[in-house]
N, C-alpha and C positions, 0 to 999 in steps of 0.2 A: 312403857314410859310412865308407869304409876308413880315413880319416885321423882319425876321431873315436874317442875313448877314454872309457870309463865310469869315473866316480869317485863317491864320496860327497860331498855338499855340504860336509861337515865336513873333507874332505881338501883342499879348495881355499880355505877361508877359516875364520875363527874367528867364532862367533856369540855376541854379548853381549846381555844384557838388564838391565833395572834389577832388582837384587836386592831381594827382598821387604822386608827390614828397612831398606832405603834408599829406600823409597817416600817420598811426601811428602803433606802435608795443605795445606789452604787457608792455613794460617799461613806456609807456605814460599813462597807466591806473592807476586808484586809486579806492579804495573801500570806500573812505571818501568823501561824498558830499561836505564838506567844502573845499576840495582840487581840485575840478574839476567840469566840466559841464557834463550834460547827453549827450551822443552820441547815437542818435537814430539808431536802427537796424530794419530790417524787422519784427522781433518778437515783436517790440513795437507797431505794427499796428495790431489791432485785431478788426474784424468786421467793418472796415472803420473808426475806432477811435483810438486815442493814448491810449496805456496801458503802464504806467510807473511803474507798480508794480515790475518789475525786470529790473532796469536801469543799464546801463554801464556808468561809469564816466571816462572822460579823463582829464588830468591835465590842469590847467588854461593856461599854455604857449601854449599848442597845440590848445586849444579853441581859443585863441587870434590870433593864426597864420593864421586862415582862417575866417576873419570877414564877408566875403561874404556869408557864409553858417550858420551864427548865425541865429537862428529861432525866429520869432516874431509872434504874433497873426495875423491870416488871411493869413499866408503863407500856401502853399499846398505842401506836400511831396509825392514823388512817388518812389517806389522801382524800381531800374533799372537793378539789377543783381541778378541772382539766381532763385530758384524755386518759389519765391514770386513776380516775376516781375509784375508790374502793381498795386500792393497793394498800397493804397493811403489813406491819411487823411488830413483834415484841421487842422491846428494848432489853437485850440480854445483859449487857454491861455498859458502863460509861467510862472510857479511858481518857476522854477529853470532853470538857463541858459541851452539852448538846442543847439545842433549842429548835424551834420550828420556823419554817418560812410560812407565809400566809396561805399556802396551798394545803396545809395539813392541820389535823386536830390531834389531840392526845387524850386518851382515856386514863384518868387518874383516880385516886381514892377508891380503888377497885375492891369491892366487898366479897368477891368470890375468888377462886383460884385464878390468878392473873394469866398463867400459862394456858389454862383451859379457855379463858375468855379470848386469848389471842387466836386460838384455833377455831373457836366458835365464829369469830369475825371473818376468818378465812373460808369458812364452809360455804358450799354452793348455795345453800338455802339463805344464809345471811347476805351473801353477795347479791343474790337475786332481789332481796328486799331493798338493798342499797340502790340498785338500778331503778327500782320502782319509785323511789322518792328523789331521784336525780333529775334536776330540771336544767333546761338550756341546751340548745342544739349546738351553738357555736362554741360555748364554754360550759361543759357539764359541771353542775355545782350541787353539793349536798348542803342542806340547811342543818345547822347543829341542833335546832329545835326538833326537826323531823327525825334526825338521827337518834336523839334521846328517846323518842316515842316508839322506836322500832321494838317489836316483841321478840323476846329471847326465852328459850326453854332451858332451864338450868336443873341439873340433877343434884343429889346431895353431895356433901363435901368429899366423901369417900370415892364416889363415882367420878367426880371432877378430877380428883388427884390421879386416879387410875388412867383415865383418858389422856390427861396431860402427860403422864409419864410415858405412855405408849408412843404417842405422837412426838413428844420431845426427844425421846431416845433415838428415833429415826432421824430427826432433823439434826441432832448433835453429831451423829455419825456422818451425815451429809456434809455438815460444816467442817468436821475434822478432815474428811477427804479433800474438800476444797482447799483447806489451808495447806495440806501436804502437797497437793498439786501445784498450788501457787509457789511454794518453796522450791519444788522440783523445777518448775519453769524458770524461776529466778536463777537457779544454778546453771541451767542450760544457757540462759542469756549471758550469764557471766563468762561461761566458756566461749560462747560466740564472740564476745567482746575481746577476750584474751587472744583468740586465734585471728580474728579478722578486723579488729580495730587497733589493738595494741601490738599485734603480730608477735606475741611473746615466744611461741615455739619456733619462730623464723628469724630471730634477731641476728643470726649469723649469716643470713642470706644477703645478696646484693639487692638494693632497693632502687627503684626508678620512679620518676614523676608520672602521674596520671591525672585524669580529670577529677579523681576523688582523693588526690593527695599521693603521697609516696606509698608504693606497694612493692612486694617482692618481684624481682625482675621477670620471673617466668609467668606471673599471673597476668590477667587481662581484665579490662572493663568491658562488659558486653551489654548490648541491649537485652532487655528481659526476654523478648521473643526469640533471641538467638540461643537462649539457654534451654527453653522448652516452649512448645506451642501455647499460645494464649488465646482464649476466646471469651465471648461475652454472653451472658444469659439473655433471657427473653421473657416478656410478659404478654399473654394474649389480651385482647381488648377487654378492659375492665367492665364495660357495660354488659358484656355477654357473660353473665355470671355462671352459666352452665359449664364453663371451662375450668372452674375452680372448685375445690373441695376441702373440707376440714377432716375428712376421713383418712384412715391409714392408707398410704399409697406408696408405691415404689416405682420410680424414684421420688424422693422428696424434692421440694421446690423452695430454695433458700432465699430469704430476703435479708437486708441489712439488720433488721430488728432481731432476726433469729441468731445473728452473730454476736449480739450484745453481751450475752452471758453464757455462751455455749461451751466455754472452755476451749482447749486446744483442738479437740476433735468434734466435728459436727455430724450428727446423724438424725436430726429431726427438724421439722419446720412447722410453723403454725398453719400455713396453707399448703395445699398440694394442687397439682395440676392433674386433670383426668388424662387417661391414656389417649383419649381422642384428641385432647388439646396438644399433647406432645407430638402426635402424628400430623395434625392439621397445620401447626405452625412451625414444624421442623425444629423443635426445641432440642438443642444439643445436650446430651447427657455426658458427664465427665466421670472418669473412673475413681475408685477409692485411691486415696493418697494425693489426689490433686489438691492444690493449695488455692484457697479463695481469698480475694482481696476486694474490700468495698472501696469504690472510687467515686461515687456521686454523692454530693452533699456531706455525707459522713465518710471521710476517707481514712483508710489505715486500719480497719478491722480485718483481722487475719484468722483463718481457721484451716484445718486440714480435713478433707472429706473422709469420713469414716465408713463410707459406702458409696456406691455410684449414686449420683444426684445431679440435679440441675438447679439453676438459680434465675433470679430476675436480671434485668439489664443494668442494675447498679453494681454488679459484682463481676470482676474479672476472674477467670479460672485459669490457673497455671497448670496445664494438663500434664500429669506424669503419674505413672504407677511405680516409679523408682523411689523406694523409701528413703535412701540416703539423700537424694536430691530434694525430696519433699521436706525433710527435716531442715536441711540447709536453707531452702527458700522460705520456709515458715519463719525462721529466725531472722533472715535477711530482710524480709518484708516487715516484720514486727519492729525492727530497729531502723527502718528507712526514714530519712528526713523528707516527708512529703511536702513540706513548705517550699521546697525547691521546684515543685512541679507546677505551681501556679495557684491562683485564688480559687477557693471553693465557696465564696460568699453567696453565690446565687447559681441557679440552674444554668444561666447563660454563660457563666465563667467556670463551670465545673470542669475538673480534669476529665479528659475524654479517653476513649480506648486507645487511640493512636499514641497519646502521651504515655499511657501505661505500658504499651508494648515497647516503647522506646526508652523506658526507664534504664538508666545506667546502673548495673549491678556488678559488684566485684565477683569475678569468677576465678577461683584459685586452681581449677582443674579437677577432674573427676577423682583422681587419686586422693587429693587432700580432702575433698568433700566426703569421700567414703571413710577416710580415717577419722574425720570429725564426727561423722554420723555414728561410728562405732562407739565413740566416747559418750555420746548423749542418748543413744538408743535405749539403754536401761531406764533412764529417767522418763522418756516418753512412753515406754511400755508400761511403766507403773502408773503414769498419768492416765493412759487409756484404760487400764484395769480399774482404777478408782472411779473414772467417769462411768464405766459400765455398771459398777456397783451402785453408784448414785442414781442411775436410771431405774434400777430395780427398787431401791429404797424409796425413791420419789413416787414410783407407781404404787407401791404398797401403801405409803402414807396417803396418797390422793384417793386410793380406793377405800381405805379405812375411815378417813376423815368424815365424809358425809354420813356414813352408817353409824359411826360412834356418836356423832352429834345429833342424830335423830332417834337414838336408842335402839337401832336395828341390830347393832352388835353389843354384846355384853362383855364386861371385862372384870 
């Protein structure tokens, strides 16, 4: 570390946040992108990158009111308030004007390699420092003044560039894989809509009325549990912490948060259950290719099990090891209108397992399902392959990041 020098974060950049009196209310929001800029929230940072699939827009006058927090390429944003404190991302590009909500700050006027700084902020050492200055148990909060005073070790420009290039090349490949997977899934969804919403391959068939509208005569509307067995996950008593583990375990124990950005196929979880917990509480394990559906509080997240696994009680498991059925159910559940099942505004009115098992689902018959699965299987095979590659790339990046940032690895 002879070439590394210590600075304060505030020495190498300027930190801006939304000034209190320039906050905004629901009246300042708009649903029309033409009428406003995107206001980033913590939910727009997923896996260390921006995710603008669900943007919030604020009107142009509010955007212009705070020019110091308009976002530009190579700015770095950090969540300063709430349960996601420390979540961070580099602004790689700006395709629609961006600003911040009050929960974030932005690092601007960066005097070193901005890509290097974005990885430094993500490093475990810096994230540990962030936790040490976070105050408040109910609402964790970072002070901008304390953030500016955090120590950072910086190498010379050549080393900064080399570290940034190594880590950035891994992340760019991950992002490319994610974009390809997103496009492949959109193609599969378009085919699903063509077959089972617009019935384009079946226009010459006789149609009959059903609870879901007109359908081909030979098809049926079935309760979900009549298509395949459905069971619900389980959580051991939370106060008895010895049932839980963060270590590598088989099977994994999936929660709704694990499904938020897992892609189509899920094969990891933040928490695991010990083997003793699985035996003690008779936790049911479901096989690979079972389809998972979140149905409490957050309803409608769907994933396919990429290995045998179990889940908590907020997830219904459509149990099958039949790949064609798995692909059909995944798309059917992804496109399902859950608003028809009831209110999910509180725990008391949440959709329950009985309702899930009785969900009406279009059943075209096994032959049609198998034909459909043949047409989309290559897409899902490619998605699975790229997800596996991303796991390897992510592991490599996460292993290299702390070592590069403390000078243990040379480049």
